C-alpha positions in Angstrom: 16.6 19.0 -26.9 13.1 20.5 -26.8 10.5 21.1 -29.0 12.3 24.0 -31.4 15.3 22.0 -31.6 17.6 24.2 -28.5 19.2 22.4 -26.2 17.6 22.3 -22.8 21.0 22.5 -20.9 21.6 26.3 -20.7 23.4 26.8 -24.6 25.7 29.1 -24.4 28.0 26.2 -26.1 29.5 24.2 -28.6 27.9 20.5 -30.3 31.0 19.8 -28.0 28.6 19.1 -25.1 26.2 16.9 -27.0 28.8 14.5 -27.9 30.6 13.8 -24.6 26.4 13.0 -23.7 26.3 10.8 -26.5 29.6 9.0 -25.7 29.0 9.0 -22.5 25.7 7.0 -23.0 27.6 5.0 -25.3 29.9 3.4 -23.4 27.4 3.3 -20.7 25.6 0.7 -23.1 28.5 -1.1 -24.1 29.7 -1.1 -20.1 26.0 -2.9 -19.7 26.0 -4.9 -22.8 30.0 -6.6 -21.8 27.9 -7.3 -18.1 25.6 -8.9 -19.7 28.1 -10.7 -21.7 30.1 -12.0 -19.1 26.6 -13.1 -16.3 25.9 -15.0 -20.3 29.6 -16.7 -19.8 29.7 -17.8 -16.7 26.1 -19.2 -16.7 26.9 -21.5 -19.7 30.2 -22.7 -18.2 28.3 -23.3 -14.6 25.6 -25.8 -16.4 28.6 -27.2 -19.1 30.4 -28.2 -15.9 26.7 -29.5 -14.4 26.3 -31.3 -17.9 30.0 -33.5 -17.5 29.6 -33.9 -13.7 26.2 -35.8 -14.6 27.9 -37.3 -17.3 31.0 -38.3 -16.2 28.8 -39.6 -13.0 26.8 -41.8 -15.3 29.6 -43.5 -17.2 31.4 -44.7 -14.0 28.1 -46.2 -12.7 27.9 -48.2 -15.8 31.5 -49.6 -15.0 33.5 -51.7 -17.4 32.3 -55.3 -19.2 34.8 -57.8 -20.3 33.1 -59.6 -23.2 32.8 -62.6 -21.7 30.8 -61.1 -18.8 32.8 -60.4 -15.5 32.9 -57.2 -14.1 35.9 -54.8 -12.8 33.3 -53.9 -9.6 
């Protein structure tokens, strides 16, 4: 819309044209939002995997020790 309140796209139509444009923009914004959420969840999943891997590796490095001092390694 210009400063006079008219449509810049040519006129001669109802408000359905603008509603369609608004819906398209909203749909694109939703798609971008979903894409960002997916990227974030994939990134967090990778971080959790690395943390778990490091935790398991650390625990395996400790080994089990019997109370009397024997070691299973």
